[in-house]
C-alpha positions in Angstrom: 18.4 24.3 -100.9 17.1 25.2 -97.5 15.0 22.6 -95.6 13.0 24.4 -92.9 11.2 23.0 -89.9 8.7 24.9 -87.7 10.4 23.8 -84.5 14.1 24.0 -83.5 13.9 20.5 -81.9 12.6 19.1 -85.2 15.4 20.8 -87.1 18.1 19.5 -84.7 16.7 16.0 -85.0 16.7 16.2 -88.8 20.2 17.5 -88.9 21.5 14.7 -86.7 19.7 11.9 -88.6 20.4 13.3 -92.1 24.1 13.7 -91.3 24.3 10.1 -90.1 22.3 8.7 -93.1 23.8 10.9 -95.8 27.2 12.2 -94.6 28.4 13.2 -98.0 25.2 15.0 -99.2 25.9 18.6 -100.0 23.9 21.4 -101.5 21.3 21.7 -98.8 21.1 22.9 -95.2 18.6 22.5 -92.4 17.0 25.5 -90.7 13.9 26.7 -88.9 11.3 28.9 -90.2 12.3 31.7 -87.8 16.0 31.4 -88.7 15.1 31.8 -92.3 16.9 30.9 -95.5 20.3 32.0 -96.8 20.5 34.6 -99.5 22.1 32.1 -101.9 19.3 29.5 -101.5 17.5 28.7 -104.7 14.7 26.6 -103.2 13.0 26.5 -99.7 11.4 23.3 -98.6 9.2 23.7 -95.5 8.4 20.5 -93.7 5.0 20.3 -92.0 3.9 23.7 -90.9 0.4 23.1 -89.7 -1.9 23.8 -86.9 -0.1 26.9 -85.5 -1.1 29.8 -87.8 2.0 31.8 -86.7 4.1 29.2 -88.6 2.4 30.2 -91.8 2.9 33.9 -91.1 6.5 33.4 -90.2 7.0 31.3 -93.3 5.9 34.3 -95.5 7.7 37.0 -93.6 11.0 35.2 -92.6 11.8 32.8 -95.4 11.5 34.7 -98.6 12.0 38.4 -97.9 12.6 39.4 -101.4 9.9 37.1 -102.9 12.3 35.5 -105.4 13.0 32.0 -103.9 10.3 29.3 -104.6 8.8 27.8 -101.5 7.7 24.2 -101.5 5.5 23.2 -98.5 5.4 19.5 -97.7 2.4 18.1 -95.7 1.4 21.5 -94.5 -2.3 20.9 -93.7 -3.1 22.3 -97.1 -6.6 21.0 -96.9 -7.3 23.4 -94.0 -5.9 26.3 -96.0 -7.8 25.4 -99.1 -11.2 24.7 -97.5 -11.5 27.9 -95.5 -10.5 26.6 -92.1 -7.9 29.4 -91.9 -8.6 32.9 -93.2 -7.0 33.9 -96.5 -3.3 34.7 -95.9 -1.6 34.9 -99.2 
């Protein structure tokens, strides 16, 4: 499982806090959208892409290059995507 954040600072903070809170948790890693997922990931969780449209474009192009890994977006301003605030991307 790859947990991705739009910003490197957010990813670093999450890594630090999660390693302190759950030191024995395995099976997932933290990344940024631009760094992408690993080939062996079976799920990508993207945390809060939002206002910056390039985050959405990077998410599509960087995370799942072969289009086989499911992507779950958490709190990603979906209302703006669904109500036409942003142009159709996907």
